[in-house]
C-alpha positions in Angstrom: -130.0 18.2 41.2 -133.0 16.4 42.9 -135.1 14.6 40.5 -138.0 13.6 42.9 -141.1 12.0 41.6 -143.5 14.5 43.5 -146.9 13.0 42.8 -148.9 15.4 40.7 -151.6 13.4 39.2 -152.3 14.8 35.8 -155.8 14.4 34.9 -155.9 12.5 31.5 -158.7 12.7 28.9 -159.1 8.7 28.2 -161.6 7.5 26.1 -163.8 5.0 28.3 -166.8 3.4 26.7 -169.7 1.1 27.7 -169.0 -2.3 26.2 -171.8 -3.9 24.5 -172.3 -7.4 24.0 -173.3 -8.5 21.0 -174.5 -11.8 19.9 -174.6 -13.3 16.5 -175.4 -16.5 14.9 -172.6 -16.5 12.3 -169.3 -15.6 13.8 -167.9 -15.3 10.1 -170.6 -12.9 9.4 -169.6 -10.0 11.8 -171.8 -7.0 11.4 -170.4 -3.2 11.5 -171.9 -3.1 14.9 -170.2 -6.1 16.4 -167.1 -4.9 15.0 -167.5 -1.7 16.9 -168.4 -3.6 20.1 -164.9 -5.1 19.6 -163.4 -2.2 19.1 -164.7 -0.5 22.3 -164.0 -3.5 24.3 -160.3 -3.2 23.2 -160.4 0.1 24.0 -161.6 -0.6 27.6 -158.8 -3.1 27.9 -156.2 -0.7 26.8 -157.1 1.6 29.6 -157.0 -1.3 32.2 -153.6 -2.0 31.2 -152.5 1.7 31.1 -153.7 1.5 35.0 -151.2 -1.0 36.0 -148.2 0.9 34.0 -148.3 -1.9 31.0 -148.0 0.9 28.6 -146.5 -1.1 25.6 -149.3 -3.7 26.0 -152.1 -1.0 26.4 -150.2 0.6 23.1 -150.8 -2.4 21.0 -154.3 -3.0 22.2 -155.2 0.9 21.3 -153.7 0.0 17.7 -156.0 -2.8 16.9 -159.0 -1.1 18.3 -158.2 2.0 16.2 -157.5 0.0 13.1 -161.0 -1.7 13.6 -162.4 1.8 14.0 -160.9 2.9 10.8 -162.1 -0.3 8.7 -165.7 0.6 9.7 -165.2 4.0 8.9 -166.1 5.2 12.4 -164.5 8.5 12.9 -165.5 9.4 16.5 -164.1 5.8 17.5 -161.0 6.5 15.7 -160.2 9.6 17.5 -160.7 8.2 20.7 -158.4 5.6 20.0 -155.7 8.0 18.7 -156.1 10.0 22.1 -155.6 7.0 24.0 -152.6 5.9 21.8 -151.0 9.5 22.6 -151.7 8.9 26.1 -149.8 5.5 25.9 -147.0 7.1 24.1 -146.7 9.8 26.9 -146.5 7.5 29.6 -143.5 5.8 27.7 -141.8 9.2 27.7 -142.4 9.1 23.6 -143.6 12.9 23.6 -143.2 13.7 19.8 -145.1 10.4 18.9 -147.7 11.3 21.8 -148.1 14.9 20.5 -148.6 13.4 17.0 -151.6 11.0 17.7 -153.3 13.7 19.9 -152.9 16.2 17.0 -154.5 13.3 14.8 -157.3 12.8 17.1 -157.9 17.0 17.1 -158.2 17.1 13.6 -161.0 14.3 13.4 -162.8 16.0 16.3 -162.7 19.3 14.5 -163.8 17.7 11.2 -166.6 16.0 12.8 -167.6 18.6 15.1 -167.0 16.4 18.1 -166.4 19.2 20.8 -166.3 16.6 23.8 -163.3 15.0 22.1 -161.8 18.0 20.6 -161.8 19.4 24.4 -159.9 16.0 25.2 -157.3 16.0 22.7 -156.7 19.8 23.8 -156.2 18.7 27.4 -153.9 15.7 26.4 -151.9 17.9 24.7 -151.4 20.2 27.2 -150.5 17.1 29.5 -147.7 16.0 27.1 -146.2 19.8 27.2 -146.4 19.4 30.9 -144.5 16.1 31.1 -141.8 18.3 28.7 -141.4 20.6 31.1 -143.1 23.2 28.7 -145.6 24.4 31.2 -146.6 27.8 29.3 -147.1 26.1 26.6 -149.3 23.3 28.6 -151.4 26.1 29.8 -152.5 27.5 26.4 -153.7 24.0 25.6 -155.6 23.4 28.9 -157.3 27.0 28.6 -158.6 25.8 25.3 -159.7 22.6 26.8 -161.3 24.1 29.4 -163.3 27.0 27.6 -164.5 23.9 25.5 -165.6 21.9 28.4 -167.6 24.8 30.0 -169.4 25.5 26.5 -170.7 22.0 26.4 -171.6 21.9 29.9 -169.1 18.8 30.8 -168.8 19.2 34.5 -166.3 16.1 34.8 -164.1 17.5 31.9 -164.2 21.1 33.3 -163.0 19.8 36.7 -160.2 17.8 34.9 -159.1 21.0 32.9 -159.1 23.3 36.0 -156.9 20.7 38.1 -154.7 20.4 35.1 -154.0 24.2 35.0 -153.5 24.3 38.4 -150.9 21.5 37.8 -149.1 23.4 35.5 -148.7 26.5 37.6 -148.1 24.5 40.6 -144.7 22.9 38.7 -144.0 26.9 37.4 -143.7 27.9 40.7 -146.6 30.2 40.8 -148.4 28.2 43.5 -150.9 30.9 44.8 -152.6 30.7 41.4 -152.4 26.9 41.1 -154.0 26.7 44.7 -156.9 29.3 43.2 -157.5 26.9 40.1 -157.6 23.8 42.7 -160.1 25.6 44.7 -162.4 26.3 41.6 -161.9 22.5 41.0 -162.7 21.1 44.4 -166.6 22.0 44.4 -167.0 20.5 40.9 -165.1 17.3 41.7 -167.5 17.0 45.1 -170.9 17.7 42.8 -170.2 14.8 40.4 -169.2 12.7 43.5 -165.7 12.1 42.2 -164.0 11.0 45.2 -160.9 9.8 43.2 -160.3 13.0 41.4 -161.1 15.1 44.7 -158.3 13.0 46.2 -156.0 13.7 43.5 -156.8 17.2 44.0 -155.9 17.5 47.7 -152.4 15.7 46.7 -151.9 18.6 44.0 -153.0 20.9 46.9 -150.3 20.1 49.2 -147.7 20.2 46.6 -148.7 23.9 46.3 -148.7 24.5 49.7 -145.2 22.9 50.2 -144.1 25.0 47.6 -145.0 28.2 49.6 -143.4 26.5 52.7 -146.7 25.9 54.4 -145.7 22.3 55.3 -148.3 21.6 57.8 -151.2 22.7 55.7 -149.6 20.4 53.0 -149.3 17.5 55.1 -152.9 18.1 56.2 -154.2 18.2 52.6 -152.2 14.9 51.8 -153.7 13.2 54.9 -157.2 14.0 53.6 -156.2 12.4 50.1 -154.9 9.2 52.1 -158.2 9.2 54.0 -160.5 9.4 50.8 -158.2 6.9 49.0 -158.4 4.4 51.9 -162.3 4.7 52.0 -162.9 4.3 48.2 -160.5 1.1 48.2 -157.7 2.7 45.6 -154.5 1.1 46.9 -152.6 2.8 43.9 -154.0 6.2 44.9 -153.3 5.7 48.5 -149.4 4.8 47.5 -149.3 8.3 45.7 -150.8 10.1 48.8 -148.3 8.2 51.0 -145.5 9.4 48.2 -146.2 12.9 48.6 -146.4 12.7 52.6 -142.8 11.6 52.3 -142.1 14.4 50.1 -143.2 16.7 52.7 -141.4 15.0 55.6 -138.2 15.0 53.1 -138.9 18.9 53.3 -138.9 19.1 56.5 -135.5 17.3 56.8 -137.5 14.2 58.7 -135.6 11.9 56.6 -137.0 8.7 58.9 -140.6 9.8 58.4 -139.9 10.5 54.9 -138.3 6.9 54.6 -141.2 5.1 56.4 -143.9 6.7 54.1 -141.9 6.2 50.9 -141.9 2.4 51.8 -145.2 2.1 52.3 -145.9 3.9 48.9 -143.3 1.1 47.6 -145.2 -1.9 49.1 -148.5 -0.7 47.9 -147.5 0.2 44.4 -146.0 -3.4 44.1 -149.0 -5.1 45.5 -151.2 -3.8 42.9 -148.5 -4.0 40.0 -148.1 -0.2 39.3 -144.5 -0.2 38.2 -144.4 3.3 37.1 -145.3 4.1 40.8 -142.9 1.4 41.9 -140.0 3.1 40.0 -140.9 6.6 41.5 -140.9 5.4 45.1 -137.5 3.8 45.0 -136.3 7.2 43.0 -137.5 9.0 46.2 -135.7 6.6 48.6 -132.4 6.8 46.7 -132.9 10.8 46.9 -133.6 10.3 50.9 -130.5 8.2 51.3 -128.4 11.1 49.1 -129.3 13.4 51.6 -128.3 11.2 54.3 -124.9 11.1 52.6 -125.8 7.0 52.4 -124.6 7.1 48.7 -123.9 3.2 47.9 -127.6 2.9 49.5 -129.1 5.4 47.2 -127.3 3.9 44.3 -128.9 0.5 45.1 -132.5 2.1 45.0 -131.8 4.2 41.8 -130.4 1.0 40.1 -133.7 -0.9 41.2 -135.8 1.9 39.6 -133.9 1.9 36.6 -134.6 -1.8 35.9 -138.3 -1.2 36.4 -138.3 1.9 34.1 -136.5 0.1 31.3 -138.8 -2.9 31.8 -142.0 -0.8 31.2 -140.3 1.3 28.3 -140.8 4.7 30.6 -138.3 6.7 29.0 -138.8 10.0 31.2 -138.4 7.8 34.6 -135.2 6.4 32.8 -133.7 9.7 32.0 -134.6 11.2 35.3 -133.1 8.0 37.2 -130.1 7.8 35.4 -129.4 11.8 36.1 -130.2 10.6 39.7 -127.6 7.8 39.9 -125.1 10.3 38.2 -125.6 12.7 41.0 -124.8 9.5 43.5 -121.8 8.5 41.8 -120.4 12.2 41.5 -121.1 12.9 45.3 -119.5 9.3 46.1 -116.2 10.6 44.0 -116.8 8.5 41.0 -116.5 11.0 38.4 -116.4 8.8 35.3 -119.5 6.6 36.8 -121.3 10.0 37.0 -120.4 10.9 33.4 -121.3 7.4 32.0 -124.9 8.3 33.8 -125.1 11.3 32.8 -124.3 10.8 29.0 -126.9 8.0 28.9 -129.4 10.5 30.7 -128.7 13.0 27.6 -129.1 10.6 25.1 -132.6 9.9 26.3 -133.9 13.3 26.9 -132.7 14.3 23.3 -134.6 11.1 21.9 -137.8 12.4 23.8 -137.7 15.9 23.3 -137.2 16.8 26.6 -135.2 20.2 25.9 -135.6 21.1 29.6 -133.8 17.6 30.9 -131.3 17.8 28.1 -130.2 21.2 29.7 -130.1 19.9 33.0 -127.8 16.6 31.9 -125.4 19.1 30.0 -125.3 21.0 33.4 -124.5 18.1 35.2 -121.7 17.0 32.7 -120.0 20.3 32.8 -119.8 19.9 36.8 -118.3 16.4 36.4 -115.9 17.2 33.7 -114.7 20.4 36.1 -114.3 17.8 38.7 -111.5 16.5 36.5 -110.0 19.7 35.8 -110.9 19.6 31.8 -112.0 23.1 31.5 -112.6 23.3 27.8 -114.6 20.5 28.0 -116.4 22.0 31.2 -117.2 25.3 29.3 -118.6 23.7 26.2 -121.2 21.8 28.4 -122.6 24.6 30.3 -122.6 26.9 27.3 -124.6 24.1 25.2 -127.0 24.1 28.7 -127.1 27.5 28.4 -128.2 27.8 24.7 -131.1 25.4 25.3 -132.4 27.0 28.4 -132.3 30.5 26.8 -134.1 29.1 23.4 -137.0 27.5 25.5 -137.0 30.6 27.8 -136.4 28.4 31.2 -135.1 31.3 33.3 -134.4 28.9 36.1 -131.7 26.6 33.8 -130.3 29.9 32.6 -129.6 31.1 36.2 -128.0 27.4 36.7 -125.6 27.7 34.0 -124.5 31.4 34.5 -123.9 30.5 38.0 -121.7 27.3 36.8 -119.6 29.7 34.4 -119.3 32.1 37.4 -117.9 29.5 39.3 -115.6 28.0 36.8 -114.2 31.7 36.1 -113.4 32.1 39.7 -111.6 28.9 39.7 -109.4 29.7 36.7 -108.6 33.1 38.5 -110.5 35.4 36.1 -112.5 37.7 38.4 -114.2 40.1 36.3 -115.6 37.3 34.0 -116.8 35.4 37.1 -118.2 38.9 38.5 -120.1 39.2 35.3 -121.7 35.8 35.3 -122.4 35.5 38.6 -124.4 39.0 38.4 -126.3 37.7 35.1 -127.4 34.3 37.6 -128.1 36.5 40.5 -130.4 38.9 38.2 -132.2 36.0 36.7 -133.0 34.8 40.1 -134.1 37.8 41.4 -136.6 38.5 38.1 -138.0 35.0 38.7 -138.4 35.9 42.4 -140.4 39.1 41.2 -143.8 36.7 40.5 -142.7 33.9 42.9 -142.3 31.4 39.7 -140.0 29.8 37.4 -138.7 27.0 39.9 -140.5 23.7 40.2 -140.0 21.9 43.7 -137.6 19.7 42.2 -135.2 22.2 41.5 -135.3 24.4 44.6 -133.1 22.6 47.3 -130.1 21.8 44.8 -130.4 25.1 42.9 -131.3 27.6 45.5 -128.5 26.6 47.9 -125.8 26.8 45.2 -127.3 30.1 44.4 -127.0 31.1 47.9 -123.2 30.6 47.9 -122.8 32.6 44.7 -124.1 36.0 46.4 -121.5 35.1 48.4 -118.5 34.9 46.2 -120.0 37.6 44.2 -119.9 40.0 47.1 -116.3 38.9 48.1 -115.1 39.3 44.7 -116.5 42.8 44.3 -115.4 43.9 47.7 -111.6 43.2 46.6 -112.2 45.0 43.7 -113.4 48.1 45.6 -116.7 47.8 43.9 -118.6 48.3 47.6 -122.1 49.6 46.5 -122.6 46.7 44.2 -121.3 44.5 46.8 -123.7 46.0 49.1 -126.6 45.6 46.7 -125.6 41.7 46.5 -124.9 41.3 50.4 -128.8 42.9 50.8 -130.0 40.3 48.1 -128.7 37.6 50.1 -130.8 38.3 52.9 -134.0 38.0 50.6 -132.4 34.9 49.3 -131.8 33.3 52.4 -135.3 34.2 53.2 -136.7 32.7 50.1 -134.8 29.2 50.8 -136.3 29.5 54.6 -139.8 30.5 54.2 -140.3 29.8 50.4 -142.9 32.8 50.1 -140.7 35.7 49.5 -142.2 37.6 46.8 -139.8 40.2 45.2 -140.1 43.9 44.5 -139.4 46.2 41.6 -136.2 46.8 43.7 -135.1 43.2 44.1 -136.2 42.3 40.5 -133.4 44.6 38.9 -130.9 43.0 40.6 -127.1 44.1 40.2 -126.9 46.7 37.5 -124.7 45.3 34.6 -122.2 47.9 33.5 -121.8 49.1 29.8 -118.6 47.3 29.4 -120.0 43.9 30.9 -123.1 44.8 28.2 -120.7 45.2 25.9 -119.1 41.8 26.1 -122.3 40.1 26.3 -123.4 41.5 23.1 -119.8 41.1 21.3 -118.6 37.6 22.7 -121.1 34.8 22.0 -118.7 31.7 22.7 -116.0 31.5 25.4 -113.1 29.1 24.9 -110.6 28.2 27.4 -107.6 29.9 25.8 -109.1 33.1 25.0 -110.1 33.2 28.6 -107.5 35.0 30.0 -107.2 37.6 27.6 -111.1 38.3 27.5 -110.8 38.8 31.2 -108.0 41.2 30.8 -110.1 43.1 28.1 -113.1 43.6 30.3 -110.8 44.5 33.4 -109.2 47.4 31.3 -112.7 48.7 30.6 -114.4 48.4 34.2 -111.3 50.4 35.4 -111.6 53.1 33.3 -115.3 53.9 34.7 -114.9 56.6 37.6 -115.7 55.4 40.9 -118.6 57.6 41.4 -120.2 55.7 38.6 -119.2 52.2 39.8 -121.0 53.3 43.4 -123.9 55.0 41.9 -126.4 54.7 44.8 -129.9 54.0 44.2 -132.7 56.7 44.2 -134.7 54.8 47.2 -131.4 54.5 49.7 -131.1 58.6 49.2 -134.3 58.7 51.4 -132.4 57.3 54.4 -132.3 60.5 56.8 -129.4 62.0 58.1 -128.0 60.5 61.2 -129.1 57.0 60.1 -126.5 54.4 59.0 -126.7 51.1 57.1 -124.5 48.7 58.8 -124.0 45.3 57.0 -121.3 42.7 58.0 -120.4 39.8 55.7 -118.7 36.8 57.2 -116.1 35.1 54.6 -114.5 32.0 55.6 -110.7 34.1 56.1 -112.2 37.3 57.0 -115.0 39.6 58.2 -116.3 42.5 56.0 -117.8 45.6 57.4 -119.9 47.8 55.1 -121.2 51.0 56.0 -123.4 53.4 54.0 -124.7 56.8 55.3 -126.3 59.9 53.2 -123.3 62.4 51.7 -120.5 60.2 53.2 -118.3 57.8 51.1 -119.3 54.2 51.1 -117.3 52.4 53.5 -115.8 48.9 53.4 -113.6 47.8 56.3 -111.5 44.3 56.5 -111.4 42.6 59.6 -108.9 39.7 59.6 -110.6 37.0 61.3 -111.6 33.8 60.3 -115.0 32.4 60.4 -114.1 29.7 62.9 -112.7 32.1 65.3 -115.3 34.5 65.0 -117.8 31.9 65.9 -116.0 31.2 69.3 -116.3 35.1 70.3 -120.1 34.9 69.6 -120.5 31.7 71.7 -118.6 33.0 74.6 -120.3 36.2 74.4 -123.7 34.5 74.4 -122.7 32.1 77.3 -121.7 35.1 79.3 -125.0 37.1 78.6 -127.2 33.9 79.6 -125.4 33.5 83.0 -126.8 36.2 85.4 -123.8 35.2 88.1 -121.1 36.0 85.3 -119.0 39.1 86.4 -116.9 38.3 83.1 -119.4 39.7 80.5 -117.6 42.9 79.8 -114.6 41.0 78.7 -116.2 38.9 76.1 -118.9 42.4 74.8 -115.2 44.1 74.5 -113.6 41.6 72.4 -116.6 41.6 69.9 -116.9 45.2 70.3 -113.2 45.5 68.7 -114.2 42.8 65.9 -117.6 44.7 64.8 -117.4 48.4 66.1 -113.8 49.6 66.5 -112.9 49.3 62.6 -115.8 51.8 62.0 -116.0 53.9 64.9 -114.2 56.8 63.1 -116.6 56.4 60.1 -119.8 56.2 62.9 -118.5 59.9 64.3 -117.7 61.1 60.6 -121.1 60.3 59.6 -122.7 61.8 62.8 -124.7 58.9 63.1 -127.4 58.4 65.8 -129.3 55.5 64.3 -127.4 52.2 63.3 -129.7 50.1 60.9 -128.0 46.8 61.5 -128.6 43.9 59.1 -126.3 41.2 60.6 -125.0 38.3 58.7 -125.2 34.4 59.8 -124.2 33.9 63.4 -124.2 37.5 64.0 -128.0 37.7 64.2 -127.7 35.9 67.6 -125.6 38.9 68.9 -127.5 42.1 70.4 -125.5 44.8 68.8 -126.5 47.1 71.9 -124.6 45.0 74.0 -121.2 45.4 72.7 -119.0 47.1 75.3 -116.4 50.0 74.4 -113.6 49.6 77.4 -111.5 52.6 76.4 -113.4 55.4 74.7 -112.4 59.0 75.1 -115.5 60.2 77.0 -115.9 57.4 79.3 -116.7 53.2 79.3 -120.3 52.6 77.7 -122.4 49.9 75.9 -123.2 50.7 72.5 -126.8 51.1 73.0 -126.0 54.3 75.5 -124.8 56.1 72.5 -127.0 54.8 69.3 -130.2 53.6 68.7 -130.3 50.3 67.0 -132.7 48.5 64.9 -132.3 45.2 63.1 -132.9 45.5 59.1 -134.4 42.9 56.9 -132.9 44.0 53.9 -132.7 47.7 52.8 -134.6 46.4 49.5 -137.4 45.5 51.3 -137.7 48.5 53.3 -139.5 51.5 53.1 -137.8 54.9 54.4 -140.2 57.2 53.6 -141.1 59.4 57.0 -144.0 58.3 58.7 -146.7 60.0 60.7 -147.1 59.0 64.4 -150.6 58.0 65.7 -151.8 57.6 69.3 -151.2 54.1 70.7 -153.6 51.8 70.5 -152.9 48.8 72.2 -153.9 45.2 72.3 -151.9 42.9 74.9 -152.4 39.5 75.7 -150.9 37.7 79.0 -150.1 34.0 78.9 -150.2 34.0 82.8 -150.1 30.8 85.0 -148.2 30.2 88.1 -144.3 29.9 88.4 -144.2 26.7 90.2 -147.0 24.9 87.9 -146.3 24.3 84.0 -149.0 25.4 81.6 -149.4 23.7 78.1 -146.0 22.4 78.4 -144.6 25.8 79.4 -143.7 27.2 82.7 -146.1 29.9 84.0 -145.3 33.7 83.4 -147.5 35.2 86.5 -145.7 38.8 85.7 -147.5 39.0 82.2 -150.7 39.7 84.1 -149.3 42.7 85.7 -147.3 43.7 82.4 -150.5 44.0 80.6 -152.3 45.5 83.7 -149.8 48.5 83.5 -150.5 48.9 79.9 -154.3 49.1 80.5 -153.8 51.6 83.2 -151.1 53.6 81.0 -153.1 54.0 77.9 -157.0 54.8 77.3 -157.2 53.0 73.7 -156.2 49.6 75.0 -157.6 46.0 75.3 -156.2 43.4 77.5 -156.8 39.5 77.3 -155.6 37.4 80.0 -155.1 33.8 80.4 -157.7 31.5 79.1 -159.3 34.6 77.1 -156.0 35.1 75.2 -157.0 32.9 72.4 -155.9 33.0 68.8 -159.3 33.7 67.5 -159.7 36.4 70.2 -156.6 38.2 69.7 -156.7 37.9 66.0 -160.5 39.2 65.9 -159.2 42.7 67.4 -156.3 43.5 64.9 -158.4 46.3 62.8 -158.9 48.2 66.0 -155.2 48.7 67.1 -152.2 49.6 65.9 -149.6 47.9 68.6 -149.9 44.4 69.6 -148.3 43.1 72.9 -148.0 39.8 73.2 -146.5 38.6 77.0 -146.1 35.2 76.3 -143.8 32.0 75.2 -142.6 31.9 71.8 -139.7 30.3 70.0 -137.7 31.0 67.2 -135.8 27.4 66.5 -133.3 26.4 63.8 -134.6 24.4 61.4 -138.1 24.6 59.3 -140.4 27.7 60.1 -143.1 25.5 61.6 -140.9 24.7 64.3 -141.1 28.0 65.5 -144.2 29.3 67.1 -145.8 31.8 69.3 -148.4 30.1 72.1 -151.5 31.9 73.2 -152.9 32.0 77.1 -155.3 28.9 76.2 -152.7 26.9 74.5 -153.6 27.7 70.9 -150.2 27.9 68.7 -149.3 30.0 65.4 -146.2 29.1 63.6 -143.8 31.4 61.9 -145.0 30.4 58.5 -148.4 31.3 59.5 -147.7 34.7 60.8 -147.5 36.4 57.4 -151.2 35.5 57.0 -152.4 37.8 59.8 -154.4 40.7 58.3 -152.6 43.8 60.3 -153.3 47.0 58.0 -153.0 49.6 60.9 -150.3 47.8 63.2 -147.4 49.8 63.7 -145.4 47.5 66.0 -145.6 44.2 67.4 -143.8 43.3 70.6 -143.1 39.7 72.0 -142.3 40.0 75.6 -140.9 36.7 76.5 -139.6 35.0 73.4 -136.4 33.3 72.7 -134.4 32.4 69.8 -131.5 30.2 68.8 -132.3 27.6 71.6 -129.8 24.8 71.8 -127.3 24.5 68.6 -126.7 28.0 67.1 -127.5 28.1 63.3 -127.5 30.7 60.8 -130.2 33.1 62.3 -132.3 33.0 59.5 -135.4 32.2 61.9 -134.7 35.9 63.4 -134.7 37.3 60.0 -137.8 35.2 59.3 -139.8 36.6 62.1 -138.8 40.0 61.2 -140.3 39.2 57.4 -143.3 37.5 58.3 -144.3 40.6 60.6 -143.4 43.0 57.9 -145.2 40.9 55.3 -148.5 40.8 57.3 -148.6 44.7 57.6 -146.8 45.5 60.7 -143.9 48.2 60.3 -141.8 47.3 63.3 -141.3 44.5 65.9 -139.6 44.1 69.1 -138.7 40.3 70.1 -136.0 39.0 72.5 -133.1 36.6 71.6 -133.5 34.5 74.9 -136.1 34.4 77.6 -135.4 36.9 80.1 -136.4 37.0 83.6 -140.5 37.4 84.2 -139.9 40.3 86.8 -137.0 41.9 84.7 -139.0 41.7 81.5 -142.0 43.6 83.1 -139.7 46.2 84.5 -138.2 46.6 81.2 -141.7 47.2 79.4 -142.8 49.3 82.0 -140.0 51.8 81.2 -140.6 51.3 77.6 -144.2 52.1 77.8 -143.5 55.3 79.9 -141.0 56.5 77.2 -143.4 55.9 74.2 -146.3 57.8 76.0 -144.1 60.8 76.0 -145.3 60.8 72.1 -143.4 61.7 69.2 -140.7 58.9 69.7 -139.8 55.5 67.7 -140.0 52.3 69.0 -136.2 51.6 68.8 -135.8 55.2 70.7 -138.1 54.2 73.6 -136.6 50.7 73.9 -133.1 52.3 73.8 -134.1 54.6 76.6 -135.9 51.7 78.6 -132.7 49.5 78.2 -130.8 52.4 79.3 -132.9 52.9 82.6 -132.2 48.9 83.2 -128.5 49.4 82.9 -128.5 52.3 85.6 -130.6 50.5 88.1 -128.9 48.3 90.6 -131.2 45.0 90.2 -131.5 44.8 86.3 -128.3 46.4 85.1 -126.5 42.8 84.1 -127.1 42.6 80.3 -129.0 39.3 80.5 -132.0 41.4 81.8 -132.0 44.1 78.9 -129.8 43.1 76.2 -131.9 40.3 74.9 -134.4 42.9 73.6 -134.0 44.2 69.7 -135.9 46.3 67.2 -136.8 44.8 63.8 -137.7 47.5 61.2 -136.6 50.6 59.6 -135.9 52.2 63.2 -137.7 55.4 62.1 
């Protein structure tokens, strides 16, 4: 679990007063006004101490101030002091005390009708609940504070309330809503010339953009904040901006850049004496070194952070650091060291009332004891963690505990219990995804990657038990989960939010069994298994209504790569659900794929059919009879992992009864993102209105770092000559702005230009325009394309260099679909410029005939190249694949 300090500046409401200097001839005869002036000075002094993380000292000064106000019966001053005392306790991580003082301040403000301080107290209460991870409650208080500040015309307070609401939504994972509040706040901060607040807001906005995977926008926001902090000479704020920049580079996997920024932040925090920020920077350095598997170095940083947090009395940071330390010791193999630190973290979370942190520490302890094989202790900790998460309504915490329980039952050979708890974990995750909320940034890397493994484990278990429909649903949701982890912008649907249906016997088990003991585990699993075995197969394999809309002759083909085997799942209307097992290890499959792609990329190779046949025998031969039985004409292919780099149409059947052929000669094929994200309703065909852009250039010259593509000019001219309602943009005129401005007038977009979909973060994948403009993969979903039915990238390439898991290909398809386009055509490698032009000419010639799908037009074009003497090598035609529902 990562406990990164992400740097959102909560805008606290401090009582900052003008200090009046009062002279008096007799010190002994101090007037009430002189005593008030003294209390005011103490209040200001406490604020200064707070700024440099001297919270204990600030607390003592605020207490003296409060005592004086009380003695002179100055209720307004007492309320101000109480608010500041609450802020100091909050900084120390003593949240129950902080709440008590803020509530006392609120009561005084209500009593004397002090609307300003009433708003301040409500805002500060919101901040405390925010610090405790109770974001919904924080929102309630900040909303009340906002109403008051707006009513009394306090722009400064209104801006702070809007910013704090944004922060709360940010940590809930509701990034779009957070950005909405930040955008309302920004004009106010500019109006009142609050440059410091403005820069803090850029930092918070950056974190929200980071949350939706818009890393470049996030970095730009952080850089704006950094520029303002430098301009106003705020070294502490400059350190905060550097800290968040480090976090952005960490998210991108650019660890050295992250370390450089964290080190700069650390240096500045030391310079200004902001010890709390120093501890945060040290924690973040430890987290990066954990990512680099440099555990001893990480431990060193965490230990330094621990010393500081204890010196300044910041219990929240102390607990977070202890949990981080525990994680490093566990990864290093020192389980006892991990347990000791987790136990200390647990004690602190209990003391400060951090229920979410308590649940996290309990889960961590469960994982540690599981490593020691102490199953009963593991179960106890997981179930305690689950009880707390359920109590406070923390869905992410519930999902984490369900997942951990699923894994321990799997380890103990209790498959039915494992299935139940994995299903519950995935269902929680899918319900969270429906509103893109519920996961703070600090949970994402650890929790989501663990969950991804759970989808595979659950599908594996279900297939072994013959529960194929449930397995298919899990495999489909795995696609959505992989997209979430990659793009961070996946909003679920009504279909995905339903998750995997819990059987009646599984629901009864949840109702009847409150606690699971180790000794009863085999018996409980046996009871559950017996009840499930009595359910008719038709009930177990119940097909969702929306899948029943898939037309006759269309099959869904879902391969699943497991370590020890390959599973092939096939679904079609009015046919039994099929699951075929292929005994091939993951590593052996990888070798086949690499050999296959190597042959495809070598135009001089004569051995390409051999590699294509081997893969045919693995992927298609086992379901060959099933495809015939289903009278399949269209295959909607949802590849898994490395199989995303395999063009299915280029598999070769060497020994068929009806003559040797490539698969594309027999079936139209379209890559499917996920059936739960697809619409299978029939669509009316409209006349093509094509917008085509050409990169151009000369083959002998480089243009914007890319080789020229002169044949793209001819390619778009052929389109212009063939279709009346077409617009072409060539070379310099083919700019991003010019292209985007034409979207609403066209239903086909053709980009004859360089594009790369690379392994890694989505901002490393891009499309380049004829004038050098670029759009990254994570920006494509911002395109507004309400009328676009098809996007074609005719000179793109994917998976360059080392093969990853192909999620960049899945990501492109999703981004296009999210932007409004129904289908897309792209290529897995950059094809010969003239060969591409020939294929596209054939494609549009078929499309021009009317009443034909893009997938069928592409199939016919590919077959025409197979039959041509010049371009029959699969290097020319096999790269192109359709993405969409193929209908």
